[in-house]
N, C-alpha and C positions, 0 to 999 in steps of 0.2 A: 556569532559568539555563543548564543544560547544552545544551539545544536551541538557545537563543539564541546561545551561544558557537560551537556547531558551524555554525550557519547563517552566522555571521560569518567562518567559516574559522579560528577560534582553537582549533584542535584540541589544542594543547599545554596549554591551560588547561582545556578541556572534558573531556579523557580522564581525568585523575585524579579529577575531581569525579564523573563518570559511573561510573567503576569503584568508587569509594568508596560511591556510592549503592547500586549493585547488591550489593556485599559486605555493607553494613549490612542491606539487606533480606533477604539470604540468612541472615545471622547471626540476625536477629530471628525468622526462620521456623524456625531450628534446622537449617539445611542446612550441612554441613561439607565438601561436595565440589562439583566443578564442576556447573553445572545440567544440562548435556547428559548427564553420567554418571548423574545421578539420574532423568532424564526417563523412561527405560525402565521404572523400577520404580514410578513414581508413578501410582497409580490411585485412591487414596482421598482423604481430606480435603486431603492435601498437593498434589494435582494442580492446584487452582485457583491458590494462591499461586505455585507453581513455574511455571505457565504465564505469569504476569505477569513473573516474573524473566526467563524466557527471552525474552519479548517485549522487555523492556528491554535485554537483551544484544543482541538483534537490531537495535534502534534504534542502539545505540552502534556496532556493527560497520558498519552501513549508512552512518552519517555519517562513518566513518573510511574509507569506500571499500572495505571488505572485504565485497563483495556475496555471495560464496559462503558465507562464514561467517554473514552475516546471514540468508541463506536457510535455513541449517541450524537456527538458533535459531528462526526464525519457523515452520518446519515442525513442530518439536517442540512449540512453543507452541500451534500450531493443533491438533495431535493431542490434546494434553491439554485444550485448551479445548472440543473437541467432546465429550470424556468428561464434562466438568463442565456445560457449557451446552446441549449438543445442537448440531445443525447449523444452527439458525436463530436466531442471537442476534447483537446488534450487536457484541459482542466478537469473535465469529468473523469478521464482516465486516471489522472493523478489522485483524485479523491477516492475513486473506486479501489485503486491499489492500496491506499492508506487504510481504508475501511477493511479491506481483505486481510491486511496484516494484523489488525486488531482482532478480527474474527478468528484467525488462525490461533492466536494466543488464547482465545476463549474456547477453543476446541470445535468451532463451527466451520469445519473444513469444506463441506459441500457448498455451503453458501459462499464461502470465500472463493472457491473455484469459479463459481458463476460470475462473480464480480471481476475476477482476473481474466476470464474468457472475454468479457465485454471490454475491459481495458486493453487487452492485447489486440482485439479486433480494431479498436479505435486507433491505436498506435500504428498498426500495420497499414491501415488505410491512409493515414496522414503522413507518417514518417518513413514508410517502407519497411523492409525486412531486416535491415542491418543497423538500426539505431540502438545505442546502448540502453535507452529507456525500455526497449523490448526485453533485454536481457534481465533487468531487474524484475519484471513481471514474470518471466519464465522461471527464474530462481524461486520466487515466492510460490508460484503455482506448483512447482515440483515439491516444495516443502509441504504444501497443503495436500498433495496427493499421497505422500508417504504413509500417513496414518490410515489411509483407505486401501492400502495395498495395491495401488495402481502403478506398479513398478516399471512397466514398459513405457508408460507415459512420463514417469520421472526421468528415465533415461533419455527419452526424446527431448524433453524440455531442457534438461541439463546440458545435453550435447549442443543444442542450438544456442543456449546462453553462453556456453564456453566459446563457441565459434565467434559469436558477435563480440564478446568482450576481448578475446585475444586479438581480433582484428582492429578493434577501436582503441583499447587502452593498454594492450600488452599482456604478457603471460603472468608476470610476477605481481599479481594483485590479489587482495583478499576476496574480491568478487569472483575471480576465476577459480580460486581455491574452493570457494563455497559451491560453485557449479560442479567442479570435479568431485568433491566429497559426496554431493547428492547422487551423482552418477555412479560412483564406486559403491555406495551403500545399496543402490538399486540393483546393480549387477550382483552383489553378494546375496541379496534377498532372492533374486530370480534363480540363482544357482542353488540355493538351499530349498526354495519353494517354487519349483518351475511351473507348477500349475496354479499358483496363487492368482495371477493376473486374470486369466480367463474365467476362473471361478468367481472372482469378486467383481468383474466388469459388468 
């Protein structure tokens, strides 16, 4: 419900629900301080639930447009997640993708691409090459590459994302449209600036 309300732009309704959800989760886990204050001390059994709380806080901050705050929560969630799960787990890929989205909105595209590269490698190793989760990462990576002028890579990522999504969820979806739009924009840029990609690579 919280995510649906935020996607509809109904932040006044979503914020108290999301905040209450996080506070109840923290209380159930026995946390009595802000999650970022606890994160530096969490290395034992509390690390895993705290990583989830931090991720939830990041989601809330992101949907409220507080991208720097969201990035901070995601970074700490990622650090704790690596303690709990190791570096090659789907939960790590999920948090890396979320952190990358915040960094894209902050204009930190190169760093976002590094995280998305890692998330993509994890997903491919665990889920194969045709899972819809890969498509979401590919679309985000294509978006991160656009400001850097890496148009050939935008085309490649968008084409693969479109293939995966069309096969898994059908053609008439917003996700497929986003992939096609990325690819069309890249083709237009390559046509206008045919030497841009090799010069910027």
